[in-house]
ROSE-513703 format. One line per 4 residues: number of its first residue (from 1); their letters; for each residue x, y, z of C-alpha. Coordinates in steps of 0.05 Angstrom, whole numbers, plus 5000, padded with zeros to 4 digits. Example, Ala and Ser with C-alpha at 12.3 -4.5 7.8 and 13.67 -1.06 7.14 Angstrom:
<pts>
1	AS	5246/4910/5156; 5273/4979/5143
</pts>
This chain:
<pts>
1	MSLS	2242/2026/7043; 2249/2079/7109; 2286/2146/7091; 2323/2184/7134
5	HSVV	2365/2256/7108; 2433/2219/7099; 2439/2154/7118; 2379/2099/7103
9	PSRL	2393/2025/7121; 2338/1980/7091; 2326/1905/7078; 2325/1890/7001
13	TMAA	2265/1847/6967; 2267/1821/6900; 2252/1864/6840; 2239/1846/6770
17	LVVC	2285/1824/6723; 2340/1878/6707; 2388/1896/6642; 2451/1847/6644
21	LASP	2517/1875/6662; 2580/1876/6625; 2642/1853/6660; 2641/1789/6710
25	MVSS	2665/1801/6769; 2675/1734/6802; 2672/1694/6867; 2681/1615/6857
29	AQAA	2655/1556/6890; 2723/1522/6917; 2766/1537/6870; 2805/1602/6861
33	PAQL	2759/1656/6828; 2767/1685/6768; 2743/1750/6731; 2716/1756/6657
37	AAPA	2741/1816/6614; 2692/1867/6610; 2666/1871/6533; 2685/1937/6509
41	AVAS	2653/1927/6433; 2592/1953/6388; 2549/1971/6440; 2571/1999/6503
45	APAA	2550/1965/6571; 2544/1984/6645; 2604/1977/6690; 2607/1914/6735
49	VGNL	2585/1896/6797; 2588/1824/6822; 2619/1798/6884; 2693/1816/6907
53	PDGP	2736/1754/6876; 2781/1752/6936; 2737/1788/6993; 2696/1771/7048
57	TAAL	2637/1756/7003; 2682/1702/6972; 2678/1656/7028; 2607/1663/7036
61	LQTV	2591/1626/6960; 2640/1577/6985; 2589/1548/7021; 2561/1516/6962
65	TPPN	2598/1453/6938; 2605/1458/6863; 2602/1384/6823; 2652/1337/6804
69	LDAR	2657/1338/6728; 2696/1292/6689; 2734/1347/6641; 2805/1377/6649
73	SWVV	2774/1451/6661; 2718/1484/6661; 2676/1550/6692; 2600/1559/6708
77	LDLT	2570/1635/6711; 2512/1673/6721; 2505/1730/6661; 2446/1765/6692
81	SNQV	2497/1785/6751; 2555/1777/6719; 2587/1728/6769; 2627/1661/6764
85	LAQH	2596/1613/6808; 2646/1557/6806; 2704/1543/6766; 2755/1496/6756
89	DSHQ	2831/1508/6727; 2793/1560/6680; 2853/1591/6654; 2887/1528/6633
93	QEAP	2905/1537/6573; 2874/1482/6521; 2861/1467/6446; 2801/1506/6434
97	ASLT	2781/1464/6369; 2716/1488/6339; 2701/1539/6400; 2750/1578/6357
101	KLMT	2683/1594/6311; 2659/1640/6370; 2711/1689/6352; 2704/1675/6278
105	AYLT	2625/1685/6283; 2638/1747/6327; 2677/1789/6276; 2633/1765/6221
109	FKAI	2568/1788/6259; 2610/1865/6278; 2626/1867/6205; 2553/1857/6180
113	HDGV	2539/1913/6234; 2592/1963/6213; 2565/1946/6136; 2634/1918/6115
117	IKRD	2594/1858/6089; 2527/1845/6083; 2481/1779/6108; 2455/1776/6033
121	QMVH	2519/1786/6004; 2539/1726/5951; 2612/1706/5959; 2654/1651/5928
125	ESTK	2696/1593/5959; 2767/1594/5947; 2808/1541/5930; 2838/1540/6012
129	AWRT	2772/1542/6039; 2750/1489/5993; 2811/1444/6013; 2803/1459/6089
133	GGSR	2804/1393/6127; 2753/1366/6181; 2681/1384/6190; 2650/1409/6128
137	MFID	2586/1451/6100; 2605/1421/6045; 2601/1487/6000; 2601/1476/5925
141	PRVP	2668/1526/5898; 2623/1532/5831; 2559/1566/5867; 2567/1631/5907
145	VSVN	2531/1626/5981; 2514/1673/6019; 2542/1698/6083; 2482/1683/6116
149	DLLL	2484/1609/6095; 2560/1614/6111; 2540/1631/6180; 2497/1577/6193
153	GMIV	2538/1530/6156; 2594/1544/6209; 2551/1552/6275; 2502/1500/6255
157	QSGN	2537/1450/6224; 2611/1473/6250; 2635/1479/6178; 2707/1494/6171
161	DAAM	2706/1512/6099; 2651/1564/6123; 2690/1602/6172; 2753/1596/6124
165	TLAQ	2707/1633/6071; 2678/1682/6122; 2745/1703/6138; 2769/1718/6081
169	TVAG	2711/1751/6063; 2713/1795/6123; 2787/1812/6118; 2805/1795/6049
173	SEAT	2852/1736/6073; 2854/1685/6124; 2924/1721/6159; 2884/1799/6164
177	FVSM	2834/1761/6194; 2865/1715/6246; 2912/1781/6261; 2845/1818/6273
181	MNRQ	2821/1761/6323; 2882/1767/6356; 2868/1841/6361; 2809/1832/6388
185	AQQW	2820/1782/6447; 2888/1830/6466; 2834/1880/6471; 2785/1847/6512
189	GLAD	2854/1823/6556; 2844/1743/6543; 2913/1724/6564; 2905/1657/6549
193	THFM	2884/1661/6481; 2924/1662/6416; 2896/1644/6350; 2927/1611/6286
197	DPTG	2872/1596/6241; 2794/1617/6240; 2768/1541/6245; 2800/1511/6309
201	LPDP	2841/1456/6274; 2899/1431/6306; 2962/1483/6313; 3014/1481/6367
205	GHHS	3003/1559/6367; 2925/1560/6381; 2906/1553/6448; 2850/1586/6493
209	SAHD	2820/1573/6562; 2747/1563/6584; 2754/1628/6624; 2776/1667/6552
213	LAVI	2724/1631/6516; 2667/1648/6563; 2685/1713/6545; 2674/1710/6476
217	ATHI	2610/1676/6481; 2582/1733/6527; 2605/1777/6480; 2570/1749/6427
221	IRDF	2506/1736/6477; 2513/1818/6494; 2544/1854/6436; 2492/1820/6379
225	PQDF	2435/1787/6417; 2394/1784/6345; 2448/1748/6318; 2458/1704/6369
229	ARYF	2378/1690/6373; 2379/1687/6299; 2434/1627/6292; 2456/1593/6357
233	KVKE	2385/1555/6367; 2375/1532/6297; 2373/1451/6300; 2397/1438/6239
237	FTYN	2411/1464/6168; 2411/1436/6102; 2462/1459/6050; 2474/1436/5979
241	HITQ	2426/1374/5996; 2457/1353/6064; 2419/1363/6129; 2465/1365/6193
245	PNRV	2443/1378/6255; 2467/1418/6309; 2511/1388/6351; 2498/1421/6421
249	SLLF	2456/1365/6429; 2423/1396/6496; 2376/1446/6438; 2339/1378/6430
253	TDPT	2327/1354/6499; 2322/1423/6544; 2279/1476/6519; 2318/1528/6554
257	VDGM	2380/1517/6522; 2384/1565/6466; 2463/1562/6440; 2522/1554/6437
261	KTGY	2574/1509/6405; 2619/1452/6412; 2690/1430/6381; 2730/1366/6384
265	TEQA	2803/1346/6370; 2843/1291/6391; 2882/1347/6422; 2824/1386/6452
269	GYCM	2777/1318/6469; 2700/1337/6466; 2688/1410/6488; 2627/1454/6489
273	ITTA	2600/1521/6514; 2526/1517/6534; 2472/1572/6553; 2400/1572/6577
277	LRNT	2354/1621/6599; 2303/1598/6651; 2249/1638/6684; 2255/1638/6759
281	PTGP	2214/1665/6811; 2257/1737/6806; 2261/1735/6731; 2286/1704/6674
285	RRVL	2358/1688/6696; 2419/1673/6635; 2472/1616/6653; 2534/1600/6605
289	TVVM	2571/1541/6618; 2642/1521/6592; 2671/1453/6586; 2739/1431/6569
293	GTPT	2773/1361/6558; 2717/1313/6565; 2737/1242/6546; 2672/1234/6508
297	EHAR	2616/1263/6470; 2568/1239/6518; 2613/1275/6579; 2609/1343/6550
301	VAES	2533/1342/6542; 2525/1309/6612; 2577/1356/6641; 2544/1411/6611
305	AVLL	2476/1400/6642; 2506/1379/6711; 2527/1452/6711; 2469/1491/6688
309	NWAY	2424/1447/6735; 2471/1461/6788; 2472/1537/6781; 2399/1541/6775
313	QNFD	2387/1505/6836; 2434/1524/6885; 2431/1600/6874; 2384/1660/6871
317	DVHL	2393/1731/6831; 2380/1786/6873; 2363/1843/6838; 2388/1914/6877
321	LQAG	2370/1967/6832; 2330/1971/6767; 2360/2019/6713; 2329/2086/6715
325	KPLL	2275/2071/6769; 2280/2119/6834; 2306/2091/6894; 2280/2149/6940
329	QAPV	2269/2224/6935; 2319/2262/6959; 2320/2341/6982; 2344/2396/6945
333	WKGA	2372/2462/6956; 2362/2524/6919; 2329/2492/6867; 2272/2502/6824
337	ASTV	2239/2435/6846; 2252/2418/6921; 2268/2340/6911; 2298/2298/6855
341	AIGS	2288/2227/6842; 2359/2186/6859; 2376/2122/6829; 2418/2085/6785
345	EQGV	2422/2089/6712; 2440/2020/6706; 2407/1952/6725; 2445/1914/6786
349	TVTV	2441/1844/6799; 2474/1802/6844; 2475/1722/6859; 2478/1695/6923
353	PRGD	2465/1624/6951; 2395/1594/6953; 2364/1618/7020; 2408/1680/7035
357	AKRI	2374/1728/6992; 2343/1748/7063; 2409/1775/7095; 2428/1826/7045
361	QTTV	2419/1891/7069; 2424/1961/7038; 2451/2028/7059; 2441/2093/7021
365	QRND	2493/2149/7035; 2475/2213/7007; 2519/2274/6982; 2482/2321/7031
369	PLVA	2454/2380/7023; 2448/2377/6943; 2455/2437/6921; 2425/2456/6845
373	PLSA	2438/2457/6794; 2437/2383/6790; 2446/2346/6722; 2419/2280/6695
377	GQQV	2465/2222/6717; 2506/2266/6768; 2533/2230/6823; 2493/2244/6890
381	GTLK	2509/2183/6930; 2524/2106/6940; 2491/2052/6955; 2524/2002/7004
385	VTLA	2501/1918/7000; 2520/1881/7058; 2516/1806/7059; 2508/1777/7123
389	GKPL	2550/1845/7146; 2595/1827/7097; 2610/1869/7044; 2582/1858/6975
393	ATLP	2586/1923/6941; 2588/1998/6933; 2544/2027/6876; 2540/2098/6853
397	LVAL	2477/2133/6854; 2458/2188/6813; 2411/2236/6801; 2351/2214/6752
401	QPVR	2328/2283/6725; 2367/2352/6719; 2340/2401/6773; 2360/2481/6749
405	QAGF	2375/2536/6802; 2313/2573/6825; 2306/2640/6829; 2340/2695/6871
409	FKRM	2301/2697/6927; 2291/2621/6937; 2365/2615/6928; 2378/2668/6987
413	WDAL	2327/2634/7031; 2356/2567/7026; 2426/2593/7037; 2397/2626/7096
417	RLAI	2370/2559/7120; 2428/2520/7104; 2464/2565/7145; 2423/2558/7204
421	K	2425/2485/7200
</pts>
């Protein structure tokens, strides 16, 4: 990468895998773009970049025709770059059925993280939980069950009795837990979502959308990666001498799929959220899909597979910046050091149509002159990114280490040089 004093044009090459960002900014193909809300949970995450949802870049991504799916609504996004690749009616309110249990799982993971409950804690099922209809883990109310087994029973077996018992364990009552669910949804800006119970059983006031469910799924993957890996890829679970398989059947046929959840009621139809992590020429890449309202169990599996394969086959990830890796060395005036490493504290990745990576260009603009003292993390410039001449992103560049002031004579000498310059 060639450098000048303040403006540096260059053509990016693919770099190594970078840290996933937190808040998807969106460009859709052949459909109105949607924006995923930023995670605001246990571990703070970097701000979003992604493609502008309604700017000139959106038209570039629309050159890729999305698949035609047999589903009422759906969305597919690249979690490595935080970009929605395509969607159809992703904000349409739908009955989420057992996809509701993702929020129940999230709040349970958070309660474990916060020390409110313990994974090995033994609890008793209440009479109300025992009487909950629909899919079941088949808890014996006379026998205590661990929180860990309840999570497996809810996620793998989709047990409504497990979801209800977890809700009562975390919050003390179902009503309090439902309030927690809705409060969390509001904090994430999920305008399409309102919960009435922790299970997803039919209720006129219980609804969500493909977009909002994608946000919840993304939070689980990013905020609790160890819990995601521990529970969501389990293919079967045996409890009370009853073995039930995970209903995410792609776990059995696609080795790159490692979650997440299915749902079905007569009103909701067949729904599924699926995520896969595949190795690509530019590093590991995670894609998430949500399909709502398919007519059959087979259709939700087939359409999810179509979306996953379409995303991987038609788009490439371009890694613009690696977290903490110097992009260039810039001169510093009046400093104990004569240069400072400039880069980003966050990894930055964008997704482009396959073959378009070579058309990405970057320009570095520095806030010259850089005068000491400089603190680590202080913004000292910007990286402007374009694709085929169209704006893609403007990213802050920071000093990667502090630079303290030089002594008196060095400061005076640099002051003279700056005056002449």
